[in-house]
C-alpha positions in Angstrom: -8.8 45.7 9.8 -6.0 43.4 10.9 -3.9 41.7 8.3 -4.3 37.9 8.2 -1.2 35.9 7.9 -1.2 32.6 6.1 -0.2 29.6 8.1 1.1 26.5 6.5 1.2 23.1 8.1 3.4 20.3 6.6 1.7 16.9 6.4 3.5 13.8 5.2 1.9 10.4 4.8 4.4 7.6 4.2 3.8 4.0 3.4 6.3 1.3 4.4 6.4 -2.5 4.1 7.1 -4.4 7.3 6.8 -8.1 8.3 3.1 -7.5 9.3 1.9 -5.6 6.2 1.8 -2.1 4.9 2.3 0.6 7.5 1.1 4.1 6.8 2.4 6.8 9.1 1.2 10.4 9.1 3.6 13.2 10.3 2.4 16.7 11.0 4.7 19.7 11.3 7.9 21.0 9.8 10.2 19.1 12.1 8.0 16.1 13.0 10.2 13.2 13.9 7.4 11.1 15.5 4.3 9.9 13.6 1.1 11.4 14.8 -0.8 8.3 13.7 0.2 4.9 12.3 -2.0 2.2 10.8 -0.9 -1.2 9.6 -2.9 -3.1 7.0 -2.0 -6.8 6.9 -0.8 -8.4 3.6 -3.6 -11.0 4.0 -6.3 -8.3 4.3 -4.9 -6.3 1.3 -4.6 -9.4 -0.9 -8.1 -10.6 0.0 -9.6 -7.1 -0.6 -7.7 -6.6 -3.9 -8.7 -10.0 -5.3 -12.1 -10.1 -3.7 -13.2 -6.9 -5.3 -13.1 -8.7 -8.7 -15.5 -11.5 -7.4 -19.1 -12.0 -8.1 -20.9 -14.1 -5.5 -17.6 -15.1 -4.1 -16.1 -16.4 -7.4 -13.8 -14.8 -10.0 -15.8 -14.7 -13.2 -15.8 -12.8 -16.5 -19.6 -12.7 -16.6 -21.4 -9.4 -17.1 -18.8 -8.1 -19.5 -15.9 -7.5 -17.1 -12.4 -9.0 -17.3 -12.3 -9.8 -13.5 -10.1 -12.9 -13.9 -7.5 -11.0 -16.0 -7.5 -8.0 -13.6 -7.1 -10.2 -10.5 -4.3 -12.1 -12.3 -2.6 -8.8 -13.0 -2.5 -8.2 -9.3 -1.0 -11.6 -8.6 1.6 -11.1 -11.3 2.5 -7.7 -9.9 2.9 -9.2 -6.4 5.1 -12.0 -7.7 7.3 -9.5 -9.5 7.5 -7.4 -6.4 8.5 -10.4 -4.3 11.2 -11.3 -6.9 12.5 -7.8 -6.9 12.6 -7.8 -3.0 14.6 -11.1 -3.0 17.1 -9.9 -5.6 17.6 -6.6 -3.8 18.0 -8.3 -0.4 20.5 -10.8 -1.8 22.5 -8.0 -3.5 22.7 -5.8 -0.4 23.3 -8.2 2.4 26.8 -8.9 3.9 28.2 -12.3 3.3 
């Protein structure tokens, strides 16, 4: 009987922000310097999806015992805080 050797494959999925949205790239292999696949999700689509999943019949409502309005607002607040952080970091790092 032949001895089976274990083979390991390194897989790295990385998410990055760019001007078009969130870009997810997948790298396969120990020394992969080029992404095997890349997918960009637009900010518009992500925001619509994230807020829309809290809607009932196209409206934000707290009917049926769920705090959909509060959860949707939490997303908006988090995005506002992220935008503020991005602006502050940008201003502190740029050359004059």
